[in-house]
TORFI-287443 format. One record per atom (N, C-alpha, C, O): x negated, y, z; residue in one letter. Coordinates in steps of 0.1 Angstrom, whole numbers, plus 5000, padded with zeros to 4 digits. Example, Ala and Ser with C-alpha at 12.3 -4.5 7.8 and 13.67 -1.06 7.14 Angstrom:
<nodes>
486849435078A487749555078A486849675078A485849675085A487249785071S486349895071S487150005079S486650115080S
</nodes>
This chain:
<nodes>
897270916893X896270786894X894970826893X894470896884X894370766905X892570766903X892070656893X892470536892X890970716886X890070646877X889670546886X890470466882X889170486895X888570426901X889770296906X889370196912X891070306902X891970236902X891970136892X892670036893X891170166876X891170116869X889470016869X889269916862X888570046877X887669986880X887669866888X887769886900X887469706881X887069606880X889069546883X889269446889X889869616879X890969596882X890769446873X890069406864X892069386881X892069276869X892769266858X892569176851X893869376855X894569376842X893469416833X893569386821X892269496838X891669626828X889969526828X889469466819X889169536845X888069486842X887169566833X886469526824X887469666837X886669806836X885369816843X885369786855X884269856836X882969926844X883470066846X884470116840X882670106856X882870256861X882970386852X883570486855X882170376841X882070416829X883270416823X883770526823X884270296816X885370276809X886570336823X887670376820X886070336833X887170386844X887370476838X888270476830X886470566842X886570716835X887270806827X887870906829X886770706813X887170746806X888870696799X889670756792X888870556805X890070536798X890870636808X891270726800X891270666820X892270746829X892170876822X893270936824X891070956813X891171046809X891371036797X891971136792X891170956790X891370926772X892670896770X893270956762X893370766780X894470736778X896170766783X897370756778X895370796801X896270826807X896670976808X897771036806X895771006810X895571176809X895471236796X895671366796X895271176786X895071256775X894371406773X894971506767X892971406780X892271486773X891371476760X890771566754X891171366758X889871326753X890671216742X891771166743X889571196729X889871096721X889070956724X889170866716X888470946733X887070846731X887770726738X888670716747X886870606732X887070496728X886670426746X885570446751X887370366751X887170306758X885970126756X884970066761X886670126749X885569996746X884070006737X883369906734X883770166734X882670236731X881770266746X880670296744X882170246760X881770236770X880970116780X880370116790X881669996768X881769886774X880069886784X879869856796X879069916774X877869896777X876969966790X875869936792X877870066797X877570166801X878170186813X878870276818X877570056817X877970026839X876469986840X875569986832X876569946852X875269876858X874369906857X873469816856X873970046856X872770126851X872370116836X871270156832X873170066828X872770116816X873370196806X873670196794X873470256814X874170406805X872470506803X871570516811X872770546791X871570606785X870670686799X871170746808X869270666797X868670746806X869270646820X868570696829X869870586824X870070516836X870970576843X871370526854X871570726837X872570746841X873470716850X874070616846X873970746862X875470636872X876270656852X876070726843X877170556854X878170506846X879370626845X879770676835X879670636858X880670736860X880470836858X881470886855X879470906858X878571036854X878571076839X878771186833X878270946834X878070916820X879170936812X879070996802X880370886814X881570866812X882470996811X883071026801X882371086825X882371206826X882171296820X882871396817X880571276816X880071416806X880471366795X880171456788X880871286788X881571236777X882671326769X882871356758X883271346785X884671376774X884271536774X884971606766X882971626784X883271736781X882271776770X881671886770X881871636755X880871656750X881371816739X882471846735X880071866738X879971966731X880572116739X881072216733X880472116751X880672196762X879772186774X880072176786X878372206767X877272226780X877372256789X876872206799X878272376791X878172476805X878772386813X878272376824X879972286809X880572216815X879972106822X879772086834X879772036810X878571946812X877171986827X876671906836X877072086825X875972116834X876272126847X875472086856X877472176850X878372216862X878872056869X878972026881X879071986858X879571856864X878371756871X878471686881X877571776863X875971656864X875171746878X874371676885X875471906880X874971946890X875771936902X875271966914X876971906900X877971896913X878171746916X878771736927X878071676911X877771486911X876771496919X876871466931X875271546912X874171496919X874071546935X873571486944X874671686935X874771726948X876071666961X875971666973X876971626954X877571486962X877271366962X877871296971X876371286955X876171156955X874371196959X873871146970X873671266952X872371266954X871571266950X870471326953X871971146934X871171136923X872471096910X873571056911X871571156900X872271096888X872070976884X872770936875X871270896888X870670776888X871070656891X870370596900X872070566884X872470456887X871570366898X871970356909X870470326894X869770256900X868970286913X868570216922X869070416912X868370526925X869570476935X869470386944X870770566931X872070546940X872370416946X872770396957X872070296934X872270156944X871070126955X871370086966X869870136949X868670106955X868570166969X867870106978X869170276972X869070406982X870270396993X870470437004X871170286980X872970256990X873170446992X873270477004X873170546983X873870666989X875370666986X876070716994X875870606975X877270576978X877670426967X876870356960X878670416967X879370276962X879570366947X879470486945X879870256938X880570236923X881770356925X881970456919X882270286935X884170286935X884070476941X884770556935X883270526951X882870646952X882370746940X882770856938X881270686934X880670766924X881670796914X881670916911X882770696908X883870646901X884970846907X885070946901X885370816918X886170916927X885171086923X885671176917X884071066928X883471196928X883371236911X883971346908X882971186902X883071206891X884471256885X884571356878X885871156888X887071186886X887671326889X888471396883X886871356901X887571486911X886871596897X887471686893X886071566895X885271656887X885871706875X885871826870X886171616871X886871606852X887871686858X888071806855X888571596868X889771696871X889971876874X890871946869X888871906882X888572036878X888272116870X888872216868X886972086861X886472136848X887872126841X888372226837X888472026840X889771996828X890772096828X891472136819X890672136840X892072226842X891172396840X891872476834X889872436845X889572546835X889772536820X890272626814X889372416816X889172406801X890372396798X890472426786X891372376802X892772356797X893572476793X894672456788X
</nodes>
């Protein structure tokens, strides 16, 4: 199941960061992060204005700066910016697309880490 399927789903009502964290913390079980801790990280409110999907994905690799650097670099290359407001203002990608890109990279990097 894709993380974007949890985004604004009537059952969950997750923002972009929560959708990523839920999939990988609850469904795929590679992290012990709490979804509730990311409630205020969507809609451009993640630290430093980061895309919430990217922020949630980076949190999954906390302590692994190499994986975080690669994830951020690949996300920025695919989307055009790591910043939510820039992405939205410039119409670089939809929120669902950002979630899908972050999710795909978590999947790739998780297989390297595991």
